[in-house]
N, C-alpha and C positions, 0 to 999 in steps of 0.2 A: 290148353285153355285155363282160364282162371275165373274165380268168383262164380262158378257155375250155378250156385243156388241163389244168387242175388238178382234183383230186378231194378235196383237203384244204385247209381254210381255217382259219387260226389267228388269234385276236385278238392284235394287237400291244400293245393297251392296253385298259383297262377304264374306264368312266365314273367321274369324280370329282365330288363335290359342291362347288359354288362358293359358299361362304358359307352363312348360315342364312336360308332363305326365311321371310319373315314369315307367309306363308300357312300354312306347316307349323307354325311356332312358336306360332301363335295357336289351333291346334287341339289337342284332347286327343291324347296319344300314340297312334299306331296299333299295334294288335296284328297283326303281319304274318301272312299265310297261310304255309303250310308251305314250308320249303326242300326242294328235291328231293333225296331220298336214295334211291339205287338206280336201277334202270332202268325206264322206262315206254315204252309204245308209243302213238303218236298218229297221226292222219291228217295233222294240220298242227301244226308247232311254230312258235311266234311268238317271235322274239327282240326283246324290248323291251315293257315294260308301261306305256307312256305313251299319249298321245292316239292315235297310229297303231295301236299293237299292240292296245290294249284295244278300240278301235273295230272293228278287223279281227275280233277274237274275237267281238264282239257280232254283227257282220254274218254271220259264218259260222254262228253258232248260230241265226240267223233263217232263213237259206237252207237249212241242213241240221241240224236239231236232233239228229241222231244222230252228227254229226262229232265225233271226239275231238280236242280242241285242248289243247295244252300251251303256256301263256304263261310265258316265262322273263324275269323282271325282275331285273336285277343288284342292285338295292338294295331299298328299301322303297317301295311304291307311293306316289306323290305327292312323294317327296323328291328326285326327279331333275329334269330340265328341265321336265317337265309342271307340277310344283309351283312352278317359278320363273317361270311364264308370268304375263302381266299380266291374263289372264282375259277377253279379248274374243273371242267367237266371232262374227266379223264376216261380214255377208252381202253387203257391197258392196266394190268395190275399195278397198284400204286407203289408197293414196296419192291424195289429191286432186290434180288436174292442171289447168292452165290451157289445155292443148292442146284444140283443137276436135275433135269426133268425126268421123272419117272412117268409111266403111262398115266398114273393117277393125277400127278401134278399137272401134266399137260391137259388133262380133261378139266381140271379146276381152272386152268388158265383160260381155256375156251369158254367155260361157263361165265367167268368174270368178264371176259370181252363181250359176250352176248348181252349180259346185264347192262354194262356201261355203254355199249353202243346203242342199245335201245333208248337210253336216256338222251344220247346225242341226237339220235334220229328225231325224237319228239322236239327237242330244242331247235334243231335245224329247220324242221317243218314250220315252227312258229316264226323263226327269224326270217325265213324266206317269205312267208305269207305277209309279214308285217313290215318288211324292209328295214330291219334293225341295222343300225350302223355298226362299224367295227369297234367303236368305243364301248358298245354294249355287248356285242356277240362277235367273236373273232375266231374262226377255225384255223388258227395259226400254228397249232402244235405247241409242245412244251419241251423244255430242257430238263434233264436231271443233271445235277452238277456236283462235282467232288472238289474237296480241297485237301485231300490226304491220299496216301498210297492205298490205304484200305478202301477209301471211296472209289479210287480209280479201278481197283480190282473188281469191286461190285459192278461198276458200269460195264467193264469188259465182259464179265461173266453174263450179265443180263443181255448184252448185245448178242452174245452167242446163242442164248435161249431164244431171243427174238428171231434170229436167223433160222433156227430149227422150226419155229412156228410160222415162218413165212411172213413176218411182220416187218414193214418198212422202218428203217431207223438209220441213224448216222452218228458215228463216234467222232467227237471233236477233241483234239489235243489242246494243250495249254494255250498256244497262241490263238487257235481258232475260237475257243470259248471266251478268251479275253477280248477278241474282236467283237463278240456279241454283247458281252456284259459290261465292258469297260473296266472290269475288276482285275487287278493283278493277282488275286488270291486263288481263283479257280484253276485247278490242275487238269481237269478234263470235263467233258460233258457228253451227254447222250441225247440226241434230238429224236423225238417221235412225233410224226405229223398229225396224228388223229385227234389229239386233245383240242377241245374248244375252250377258249379263255373268255370269261365274261366279267363285266362289272356287275357283281352279284345283286346289289340293290336295284340297279337300273334294270337288270334282266328280270328279276322277280316282279318288279312293278309292271314290266312289259307283259309278262305272262298273265298277271292279274287283269290288266286292262284290255287284253285281247279276248277275254271270255265273253261270250254272247248269251243273251237270254235263250232258254230258261235257266241258265246258270246265273246265280246271284251271289255276289261277294258282299259280306258284311264285315266292315273293319271296326276296330275298337269294340268287338263283341265277343268276349270270352265265353266259352261254354262252361257253365258252373256245375251242371249235373246233367245226367240223362237217366231216364227210367222207362221201364216197359209200359207200353200203352197198346193194348190189344195185341195185334201181331207185329206191331212196329215199336217205335221209340219216340219219346218226347224229350227234346233237348232244351234245357232252360238256360237263359242268358240273363244279364242284369235287368234288361228292359223288355224282354220278349221270350219267345219260345219257337222251336221248330218241331213240327210233327212230321216224322220221316219214317219211311218203310225200312231204311237201312242207314247205317252210320259207317263212315270211314274215319278211324283215328289216325290222323296224320300229324301228330304233335310230338313225335320222337320220344325223348325221355319223359315228357309229361304224360305219356300214357300211364306211367306208374303213379302219377298224381291221382288218377281215377281208380287205382287199385289193380291195374293190369301189369303183368310181368314183374311183380314184386320179387326182389331177390334174384333178378336175372339181368338187370341193366346196370352198367357202370356209367356214372355220370362224370364225364371228363370235360374240362375246358381247355382250349388252346387260345393263345394270345397273339395279338398283332399290333403293330405300330405303323403309321403312315407319315412320311416326312411332309414338311412344308414344301411348297413348290420351289424348284430351283431352276436356274438358267441351264438349259440343256448343254451349252458349251462347256460347262464345268465337268461333264462326264462323257468320255468317249464311248464308243459302242453304239449298238442299235438303240433307237428311241423307245422301243416297246418290246418286251420279252417277259417270259414267265418261267421260273425254274423251281423245281422241287429238289430236295436233297438226295444224294446218293444213298445215304444211310437213313433208315427209319428214324423219325423223330428228330431229324436235323432241322435245318433252317430253310424255309421257303422264302423266295425273294421274287418280287415283280417290279419291273420298271414300267411306269404308266405315263403315257403321253396322250393328252387330250386333243392335241392338234389345234387348240384354240389360241395359242400364244400365251397361255397363263403359266407355262413352265411344266416341267416333269416332276414326278414324285417316285419314291421308292417305298414299297411295302416290305416289311420284315415280319415273318411269323415264326415263332418258336415258343417253347415252354408249354408244359402240360401239367394240369393239376386235377386231382380227384376231388369232386365236390358233390357229395350225395344230396345236399340241399338244393341242387340245381341253381345255385347262385354263387357269385364271387364278389369279393369286396373291392373297393377302389384301391385299397392298399396292395392287394394281390396284382391288380393290373399295373400299378406303378412299379412293383418289384420286377415283374416280367419286362416292363419297359426298360428298366436299367440294363437287363440282359440284352435286349434288342439294340440298345445304343452301342454296346460293345461290339456286337456282331456287325452292325452297320458300319462303324468306323473302321473295323478291320477290312471289310470288303470294299469300301469306297473311300480311301484316304483323301481323294481329291475333293470330297464333299464334307470336309471337316467342319465347315461353318454352318452346315444344314442341320436343323433340328427336327424333332418329331412333333407333328401338330396334333395327331389323333392317336389314341390308344384304346383298345377294346378287347373283349374276350368273346369267344363263341362256344356254345354248348354242343357237345357230342354225346350220343348214347351208344355205348359199346356192349357187345355180348361176349361172354367167355369163350364161346366157340365160333365167334366171328360170323354169325349168321344174322339176318334181320329178324326183328320181332314182327312177325308177319302172319297173316291168315285170319280165319274167322275165330274170334276169341269169345264171342257170345253169339247166340243165334241172331243173325242180321247185323252184327258188329264186326268190322274188319279192320285189322291193324296194318299200317304201313310205317313202321317205326324201326329204330335201331340202325342208324346210318353207318355205324362202325367207322366213322372218321372220314368218309367220302360223301359229304352231304349233297353236293350238287349232282353227282353221278348216282349214288346208291339210293338216295331219297327220291329222286326223279323216277328211277326204275321201279322202286317199290310202290310209288303212287300209281304208275301205269298198271302194274300187276294187280294192285288192290282194286283199281277201277274195273279191270277185266274180270276179276274174281267176283266182284259185287254184281256184275251184270251177267255172269255165267258165260263169258266169252272165252273161247279156247285159243291159245297162242303158244308159240314156242317159249316165250318169256314166262308165261304163266305156268307152263309145265316145269320149267327150271325152278321156279319158286315153290311149286308143289312138292318137289323132291327135297327141298332143303330141310334140315333138321330144325327142331324147335330150340330156342335159346336154353342152354343148360343152367342149372342153378349155381349161384355163387356160394362160396363158403359162408357159414354164419358169421355174424359180427362178434368180435371186432376183427376177425381174420380177413374179411373182405377189405376193410379200410387199410389195415396194415399191409396186406399183400398188394393192393392197388398202388399204394404210395411207393412201396419198395420197387415194384415192377416199373412204374413210370420213371422213378429216379435212375434205375439201372439202364433203361432204354435210352434216356437222355445222356447218361454218362457214356454209354456205348457209342452214341453218335459223335461224341467228342466235339471237335471244332466244326464238324459238318453242320 
């Protein structure tokens, strides 16, 4: 816990959009729900309308349909970090590893699977209930892809680990993965069927719009501060306030902006580019697929087909930077974009005339010991932060667990979160900055051409 003696918490900064997400730009403009004007009373106020906050609201509404919930989103739903996500709701550990399984690592594997499949279960429930189409929510699985001998070895080792754990998977050799991607570069692939692929901006809009009264979403309504009021809290916004018995902080790295988890969160941005639409006949392979790299911090690639006759697009995501201000410059986005251009041209030489139309960055909050920033951080204030780079999966699961903790509901997921350690302290400055930059540079160098 932090700030134990304080009763007032004021935001030192508000979220800033980092570039124009192609996911948002390729959708019709959203008509936002109302801005909060005046004072309202709620049982739970949720600060943040992304994966964690909206999932928490959904879970509360299922556990207690009478609970009054006010969700405060600083901007427009889908236009923040959730809409900058790459759209993988992953069910298995993200980073493949050549390390053998000990009993402890097998237990961590099962714990990770439980967390991430809890997120998929909630998402699937909403998709089924609302009839979302596959261009929004597609349980199609994902590929991990390699373009080097080292990457091939990692995929082979990970496939052996999956066999030991009884997890379904399929290894693909060069010709097979080429038939999927249309790329001559990939040397092998590993398909796992449990991942859900989403259009993240459309998905998060869908989650927001399926919430029913007495859950109320307020867009363009940043929480500026909150303070103790009797046994509860008063959350102040630019034009109103929420009096709530409890608060869920679902604003990831911006929990630190209110004074929580200081010196425990690493603020890292990752970067993406999305091509202009191209004639599908220019690239062989399947029209829709999604691939993460064999080596950590390599290049994520998705081929997107809307099925509307407007053409296909390719998403390229790579490059990481440490940004303690939780903001990036346009110049940084453009520098990352030049790296993306090279990776794109290498992987898809037949698309040499296709340019990038959108470039953006997405914020992540990492902890030194790879655990979420979670739990009751003040009496009646609960955190669902620290996604550790798997925003769609981990943030959704943290939101579910925070909702259950807030209402006192017992579940296997909640018991897993209760056993997790707290985020450990980072080294003092300037050692954190120096170390973070060196570590990110080393990991990217280690990924090589992957």
